[in-house]
N, C-alpha and C positions, 0 to 999 in steps of 0.2 A: 442068484447069488447066494451063496451059504451065509447064514447069519455072523458066523466068526469073521468071515472075510469083509460083510457090510460094516460091522462094528470096528475092525480094523481100519478100514477106510475112513470112517468118520473121526476115529482118533489121530488118524496120520493127517487129515486135512485140517485139524486144529494145530496150529503151531504151539500155542500154550498149553494145549491138553484140554480133555473134556472132563468134566465133574460127572462122578458116577449117577448122582441123583437127576441128572438132566440126559445121561446118556440111554438109561432105559427108556425113557419118554421118547427121546428121537427114534429109537429103534422100533417103538411100539409094543415092547414086550414087558412082563411084569419084571421087578427088580430082583427077584430070585433067580429067575432065568439069566439075567442080565450078571448077576454075580457069578453063576455056574461058567458063563463064557469067558467073563475076565479072568478066572481061576483058570480056565484052559490055556487062556492067551499068556498069563503069567507064568505057567508052567513051561510054556514054550519059548519063554524068554523074548517074546515080541513086544510087552508094555510092560510097565511100571505102575503101580499105585502107591500113593503116599496121603497120609492123613491131611485133611483141609477142611475149610469152613466155607461155604457158598450162602449167600443170602441168608446167614445166621445159623444155618444148618450144618451139622457135622456130616461130612462126606469124605469122598475120596478122589484126588485129581487123577486122571489116567493119562499117561503119555507113552508115546512109541520109544522103545527103546533102540537107540542107534548104536551101533557096533562102533567101537573104537578103532581108529585107523592107527595101524602100526607106524611107530615113527623110529627112525634109526639115527635120529639126529644127535642123540648122546654119543654115538659111536664115529662119529665125524669130527675131524679137526680140518677145516677148510675142505679140500676135496679129498682128503687123506681118511681111509678108514680104520679103525682101530686094528692094529697088528694082533692085539690080543683074542679078538674074536674068532673061535675057530682054531686058535693056535695049539700045536702039539708039541712044542718043543718045552723041554724041562729047564726052562732059564730061569734066572733069578731076574725079577723086573728091575732091580736096581743095575743091572749090567746089560740090559737088552738094548742094543742099538735102535731097533726098529720102534720100541716103545718110547725110547727118549727122543727120537725125531718126531713122533707122533705127539707127544706132549710139548714139543717146542713149538709145532703149529697151533696148539690149543694157546698158548701164550701169545702169540701172534695175532689171534682172532680178537675184535673189537669186542667188548664186553656191552651186550645190551641192557639198559635200563628200562623200568616200568614207563618212565615218562615219554619214551619214543615212541 
C-alpha cells in the first residue's frame, strides 16, 4: 500500500480526525515526511487541516473532506419544481402564472421549526 493511501485510510478510519503529532508516529515516519504527505492530500482536496491542541502541544487536527451532496430542496414546493429554473421566457415575475402557482405551493407547505 502506498504511503498516501495508508495515511488516508488512517484518517478515514477515525471519525473525529487524527492529530498530526500522532499520525506520523502511527505511520512510523518522521514528521517532515508526514507534512509532505499531508500537503499532497490537502492539494488534492482529500483532507483538511485545522489548528488544534493535543495533550498541551500545538498541532493540527486532520480530517477527511466529505463532498457536499447537491440539494434541490430550495427549488421544490411540495412536488412542484421551480418554474424559473431553466426558464427562457422573457416574462415579468409579477405576471408569471407558473411562478404564481409555485409560490402558492410554498405558502401551503408547513413551516419546519428547529424544535421539531
